[in-house]
PyMOL commands that place a pseudoatom at each C-alpha (Angstrom):
pseudoatom trace, name=CA, resn=MET, resi=1, chain=A, elem=C, hetatm=0, pos=[19.397, -36.337, -7.813]
pseudoatom trace, name=CA, resn=SER, resi=2, chain=A, elem=C, hetatm=0, pos=[19.273, -36.066, -11.569]
pseudoatom trace, name=CA, resn=ILE, resi=3, chain=A, elem=C, hetatm=0, pos=[16.075, -35.101, -13.328]
pseudoatom trace, name=CA, resn=SER, resi=4, chain=A, elem=C, hetatm=0, pos=[15.550, -35.940, -17.000]
pseudoatom trace, name=CA, resn=THR, resi=5, chain=A, elem=C, hetatm=0, pos=[13.883, -32.988, -18.701]
pseudoatom trace, name=CA, resn=GLN, resi=6, chain=A, elem=C, hetatm=0, pos=[14.471, -30.471, -21.442]
pseudoatom trace, name=CA, resn=LYS, resi=7, chain=A, elem=C, hetatm=0, pos=[14.223, -27.491, -19.082]
pseudoatom trace, name=CA, resn=PRO, resi=8, chain=A, elem=C, hetatm=0, pos=[15.954, -26.662, -15.820]
pseudoatom trace, name=CA, resn=ILE, resi=9, chain=A, elem=C, hetatm=0, pos=[13.775, -27.305, -12.756]
pseudoatom trace, name=CA, resn=LEU, resi=10, chain=A, elem=C, hetatm=0, pos=[13.755, -25.093, -9.687]
pseudoatom trace, name=CA, resn=PHE, resi=11, chain=A, elem=C, hetatm=0, pos=[12.640, -26.922, -6.529]
pseudoatom trace, name=CA, resn=TYR, resi=12, chain=A, elem=C, hetatm=0, pos=[11.272, -24.855, -3.646]
pseudoatom trace, name=CA, resn=ASP, resi=13, chain=A, elem=C, hetatm=0, pos=[9.582, -25.281, -0.260]
pseudoatom trace, name=CA, resn=ASN, resi=14, chain=A, elem=C, hetatm=0, pos=[5.851, -25.187, -0.953]
pseudoatom trace, name=CA, resn=ASP, resi=15, chain=A, elem=C, hetatm=0, pos=[5.062, -25.053, 2.785]
pseudoatom trace, name=CA, resn=CYS, resi=16, chain=A, elem=C, hetatm=0, pos=[6.734, -21.639, 3.008]
pseudoatom trace, name=CA, resn=ARG, resi=17, chain=A, elem=C, hetatm=0, pos=[4.334, -18.791, 2.182]
pseudoatom trace, name=CA, resn=PHE, resi=18, chain=A, elem=C, hetatm=0, pos=[7.239, -16.471, 1.300]
pseudoatom trace, name=CA, resn=CYS, resi=19, chain=A, elem=C, hetatm=0, pos=[8.658, -19.068, -1.115]
pseudoatom trace, name=CA, resn=ARG, resi=20, chain=A, elem=C, hetatm=0, pos=[5.303, -19.474, -2.877]
pseudoatom trace, name=CA, resn=ILE, resi=21, chain=A, elem=C, hetatm=0, pos=[4.974, -15.701, -3.321]
pseudoatom trace, name=CA, resn=VAL, resi=22, chain=A, elem=C, hetatm=0, pos=[8.529, -15.285, -4.605]
pseudoatom trace, name=CA, resn=VAL, resi=23, chain=A, elem=C, hetatm=0, pos=[8.262, -18.254, -6.971]
pseudoatom trace, name=CA, resn=GLY, resi=24, chain=A, elem=C, hetatm=0, pos=[5.088, -16.728, -8.426]
pseudoatom trace, name=CA, resn=TYR, resi=25, chain=A, elem=C, hetatm=0, pos=[7.094, -13.594, -9.219]
pseudoatom trace, name=CA, resn=TRP, resi=26, chain=A, elem=C, hetatm=0, pos=[9.993, -15.600, -10.655]
pseudoatom trace, name=CA, resn=LYS, resi=27, chain=A, elem=C, hetatm=0, pos=[7.606, -17.510, -12.929]
pseudoatom trace, name=CA, resn=HIS, resi=28, chain=A, elem=C, hetatm=0, pos=[6.468, -14.184, -14.329]
pseudoatom trace, name=CA, resn=ILE, resi=29, chain=A, elem=C, hetatm=0, pos=[10.086, -13.161, -15.017]
pseudoatom trace, name=CA, resn=THR, resi=30, chain=A, elem=C, hetatm=0, pos=[11.325, -16.465, -16.487]
pseudoatom trace, name=CA, resn=GLY, resi=31, chain=A, elem=C, hetatm=0, pos=[8.271, -17.481, -18.490]
pseudoatom trace, name=CA, resn=GLU, resi=32, chain=A, elem=C, hetatm=0, pos=[8.567, -20.927, -20.058]
pseudoatom trace, name=CA, resn=HIS, resi=33, chain=A, elem=C, hetatm=0, pos=[12.365, -21.182, -19.708]
pseudoatom trace, name=CA, resn=VAL, resi=34, chain=A, elem=C, hetatm=0, pos=[12.306, -22.813, -16.269]
pseudoatom trace, name=CA, resn=GLU, resi=35, chain=A, elem=C, hetatm=0, pos=[9.994, -25.364, -14.676]
pseudoatom trace, name=CA, resn=TYR, resi=36, chain=A, elem=C, hetatm=0, pos=[9.063, -24.926, -10.999]
pseudoatom trace, name=CA, resn=ARG, resi=37, chain=A, elem=C, hetatm=0, pos=[8.231, -27.786, -8.652]
pseudoatom trace, name=CA, resn=PRO, resi=38, chain=A, elem=C, hetatm=0, pos=[7.563, -27.880, -4.937]
pseudoatom trace, name=CA, resn=CYS, resi=39, chain=A, elem=C, hetatm=0, pos=[9.995, -29.969, -2.918]
pseudoatom trace, name=CA, resn=GLN, resi=40, chain=A, elem=C, hetatm=0, pos=[8.552, -33.468, -2.457]
pseudoatom trace, name=CA, resn=THR, resi=41, chain=A, elem=C, hetatm=0, pos=[10.278, -34.401, 0.800]
pseudoatom trace, name=CA, resn=SER, resi=42, chain=A, elem=C, hetatm=0, pos=[8.793, -34.251, 4.280]
pseudoatom trace, name=CA, resn=VAL, resi=43, chain=A, elem=C, hetatm=0, pos=[11.943, -32.505, 5.504]
pseudoatom trace, name=CA, resn=PRO, resi=44, chain=A, elem=C, hetatm=0, pos=[11.818, -28.715, 4.999]
pseudoatom trace, name=CA, resn=GLN, resi=45, chain=A, elem=C, hetatm=0, pos=[14.171, -27.509, 2.291]
pseudoatom trace, name=CA, resn=ASP, resi=46, chain=A, elem=C, hetatm=0, pos=[16.584, -24.833, 3.499]
pseudoatom trace, name=CA, resn=SER, resi=47, chain=A, elem=C, hetatm=0, pos=[17.050, -23.224, 0.073]
pseudoatom trace, name=CA, resn=VAL, resi=48, chain=A, elem=C, hetatm=0, pos=[15.937, -23.461, -3.522]
pseudoatom trace, name=CA, resn=ARG, resi=49, chain=A, elem=C, hetatm=0, pos=[17.633, -26.018, -5.755]
pseudoatom trace, name=CA, resn=LEU, resi=50, chain=A, elem=C, hetatm=0, pos=[18.076, -25.655, -9.508]
pseudoatom trace, name=CA, resn=GLU, resi=51, chain=A, elem=C, hetatm=0, pos=[18.470, -28.942, -11.415]
pseudoatom trace, name=CA, resn=MET, resi=52, chain=A, elem=C, hetatm=0, pos=[19.955, -28.574, -14.886]
pseudoatom trace, name=CA, resn=PRO, resi=53, chain=A, elem=C, hetatm=0, pos=[19.167, -31.006, -17.743]
pseudoatom trace, name=CA, resn=SER, resi=54, chain=A, elem=C, hetatm=0, pos=[22.844, -32.034, -17.675]
pseudoatom trace, name=CA, resn=GLY, resi=55, chain=A, elem=C, hetatm=0, pos=[22.488, -33.279, -14.087]
pseudoatom trace, name=CA, resn=LYS, resi=56, chain=A, elem=C, hetatm=0, pos=[24.346, -30.362, -12.506]
pseudoatom trace, name=CA, resn=HIS, resi=57, chain=A, elem=C, hetatm=0, pos=[22.606, -28.587, -9.670]
pseudoatom trace, name=CA, resn=TYR, resi=58, chain=A, elem=C, hetatm=0, pos=[22.880, -25.289, -7.816]
pseudoatom trace, name=CA, resn=THR, resi=59, chain=A, elem=C, hetatm=0, pos=[21.417, -24.132, -4.516]
pseudoatom trace, name=CA, resn=GLY, resi=60, chain=A, elem=C, hetatm=0, pos=[20.610, -20.885, -2.768]
pseudoatom trace, name=CA, resn=ALA, resi=61, chain=A, elem=C, hetatm=0, pos=[21.433, -17.535, -4.328]
pseudoatom trace, name=CA, resn=GLU, resi=62, chain=A, elem=C, hetatm=0, pos=[23.395, -19.104, -7.176]
pseudoatom trace, name=CA, resn=ALA, resi=63, chain=A, elem=C, hetatm=0, pos=[20.314, -21.131, -8.137]
pseudoatom trace, name=CA, resn=VAL, resi=64, chain=A, elem=C, hetatm=0, pos=[18.204, -17.965, -8.223]
pseudoatom trace, name=CA, resn=PHE, resi=65, chain=A, elem=C, hetatm=0, pos=[20.730, -15.973, -10.250]
pseudoatom trace, name=CA, resn=ARG, resi=66, chain=A, elem=C, hetatm=0, pos=[21.231, -18.842, -12.723]
pseudoatom trace, name=CA, resn=THR, resi=67, chain=A, elem=C, hetatm=0, pos=[17.454, -19.145, -13.093]
pseudoatom trace, name=CA, resn=PHE, resi=68, chain=A, elem=C, hetatm=0, pos=[17.221, -15.514, -14.196]
pseudoatom trace, name=CA, resn=ALA, resi=69, chain=A, elem=C, hetatm=0, pos=[20.258, -15.879, -16.497]
pseudoatom trace, name=CA, resn=ILE, resi=70, chain=A, elem=C, hetatm=0, pos=[18.691, -18.929, -18.194]
pseudoatom trace, name=CA, resn=ALA, resi=71, chain=A, elem=C, hetatm=0, pos=[15.621, -16.861, -18.932]
pseudoatom trace, name=CA, resn=GLY, resi=72, chain=A, elem=C, hetatm=0, pos=[17.787, -14.108, -20.426]
pseudoatom trace, name=CA, resn=THR, resi=73, chain=A, elem=C, hetatm=0, pos=[16.919, -11.572, -17.745]
pseudoatom trace, name=CA, resn=ARG, resi=74, chain=A, elem=C, hetatm=0, pos=[19.024, -10.039, -15.017]
pseudoatom trace, name=CA, resn=ARG, resi=75, chain=A, elem=C, hetatm=0, pos=[22.154, -11.917, -16.155]
pseudoatom trace, name=CA, resn=TYR, resi=76, chain=A, elem=C, hetatm=0, pos=[24.302, -9.362, -14.338]
pseudoatom trace, name=CA, resn=TRP, resi=77, chain=A, elem=C, hetatm=0, pos=[23.227, -10.828, -10.971]
pseudoatom trace, name=CA, resn=LEU, resi=78, chain=A, elem=C, hetatm=0, pos=[25.018, -14.073, -11.817]
pseudoatom trace, name=CA, resn=TRP, resi=79, chain=A, elem=C, hetatm=0, pos=[28.076, -12.152, -12.980]
pseudoatom trace, name=CA, resn=LEU, resi=80, chain=A, elem=C, hetatm=0, pos=[28.197, -10.207, -9.698]
for i in range(1, 80): cmd.bond("trace and resi %d" % i, "trace and resi %d" % (i + 1))
show_as sticks, trace
zoom trace
């Protein structure tokens, strides 16, 4: 799935209370650098998915660490 946008988009499971809480915190950290959207499928998503403007995508922990690196914060997590 390729999304046409200027910013990376992080998709998450909006049915999961934990995910909604964590995404609220991530929004605070990343500011306007990343767009957040709930997953639009009826099938539960097993991890977050980061869609880059180039069409590349990342899932799970790598998606989270890349999200922070894009925002210029906590870049060392991606390096680790």
